N, C-alpha and C positions, 0 to 999 in steps of 0.2 A: 276285888280281883281275882276270883277263880285258882286253887293249888292249881289243879289242869293245864293254866294262860300262863302259871308265873313260869312253872318249867316247859314248857315250850320248845322248839328252836328259834335261835328269837328273827323277825323277819326283817328288821334294817340293817345295814354292815354301814360301817366310817368307811370314808372312802381314800384314799389317797395315794394321788399317782405321779410320777417318777416328769419329770421335769424334761430326761434328756434323753430316755430311753421305755419309748409306744410300748405303754401292752404290759410296761412297769410296775410294780406299787406295790402297794398295802391296802388289807382290810380288816375289820377289826367287829364285829359284831355291839351291835350298838343299840337302846329305843329309835323312835321317829326325833326324840330332840336330836339323838348326834353323842347321847352318852353315854358311855364306855364305864363300862364291870371293869374299872383295872383288875380289882379283886380278883374275880370270877378265872380271866385268865391263866394263863401260864407261865413260869417264870421266862423262859427265851420268849414270850407275847406279853409281857409288861416289860422287858428291852426293847423286844423290839419297836412298837408303843410307845414308849417313852423319847427314843429316835425319834421315831419318825416326823411327831410333834418338832420335835427340835428341829428338825433337815427342813422345814415348812417353809418356803417360799426362796430357799437356798436348791430341794438336789427335789422337793415336792410343792405340789399345789397344797392349796389349801384344802382342807376333807371335806369332801361331797357326801350327803347320805341319799343309801338308793336303797331298795329292795335287795334282800338278799341275794335271789333270781334275777337278777343284773351280772 
């Protein structure tokens, strides 16, 4: 992997959709396998990521990997 590709904007996102509010949810940058670099998220981003993962099946759908431009 080149140094340039390591610093490129993420081209995938992990999307958690709300079960109850259409159009609402959370997205996080990820790799093609759906792995989120939690240490690269802001503090608020880490809190949101851990929260939404804990609420899958209760308030949010299981995550899906989508292109970042979708």
